[in-house]
C-alpha positions, -999 to +999 in steps of 0.1 A: +252-764+377+280-765+403+282-790+434+304-778+464+314-803+488+336-793+523+355-812+543+382-809+568+363-796+599+364-807+631+376-799+668+406-783+680+424-764+707+432-728+709+463-719+687+460-748+666+453-754+631+430-770+601+425-766+566+391-767+548+388-779+518+357-775+489+356-796+458+336-782+429+322-804+401+298-798+378+300-763+354+331-754+369+340-735+341+316-711+347+327-703+386+341-666+385+349-665+425+346-688+455+337-677+489+345-689+522+316-678+547+308-687+586+276-689+607+281-691+646+249-701+666+224-671+667+243-650+644+243-643+608+262-655+580+299-635+575+323-632+551+360-649+557+370-649+525+374-647+486+392-661+458+392-655+420+390-688+402+409-677+373+430-647+390+452-632+414+424-612+437+420-629+472+405-613+498+403-618+540+380-605+565+400-583+589+392-607+620+409-637+600+436-618+580+472-629+587+458-662+603+438-678+576+452-683+538+427-693+508+442-713+478+432-732+452+440-763+428+426-756+394+436-793+385+415-807+412+394-782+412+394-775+448+396-744+471+413-745+504+410-723+536+442-730+558+429-719+594+462-709+614+466-701+653+426-708+658+405-687+685+375-699+703+353-668+683+363-688+651+339-717+661+311-720+633+299-739+605+320-729+577+304-730+542+322-722+504+301-709+481+307-702+442+294-668+424+290-682+385+265-662+370+264-631+356+261-604+372+295-611+394+295-598+426+323-582+450+326-613+466+317-599+501+281-609+504+260-641+507+237-629+481+263-624+458+269-664+453+248-688+434+260-722+451+269-737+481+284-761+499+266-781+528+289-766+554+315-781+580+316-774+617+346-760+632+348-759+670+379-742+690+382-750+725+398-726+749 
């Protein structure tokens, strides 16, 4: 089992930055990839980005590419989501997720993930 704990959300103004963290514990050796998703009120959970736990693959949604950056620290078993130039439409609850059981997925879809964090609220005011 993998436990994910997120932190770093908050209220910011348009154009500002936030960094979210997702600390993994438990069977971290089983993790294939980590994803970030977000869900705004009344909307479906949507893909934000993905990073291979041990590898070079990083994927971004088109809506955040160039503004958000995913990175990882394997010593701390932590994945980060650096969010720059935030916009009001980025307002949502942000979740990290771990894909740790075969068959591994593409990283793009929520159903491919096995473990989820509790979510952290990001609010961007105009």
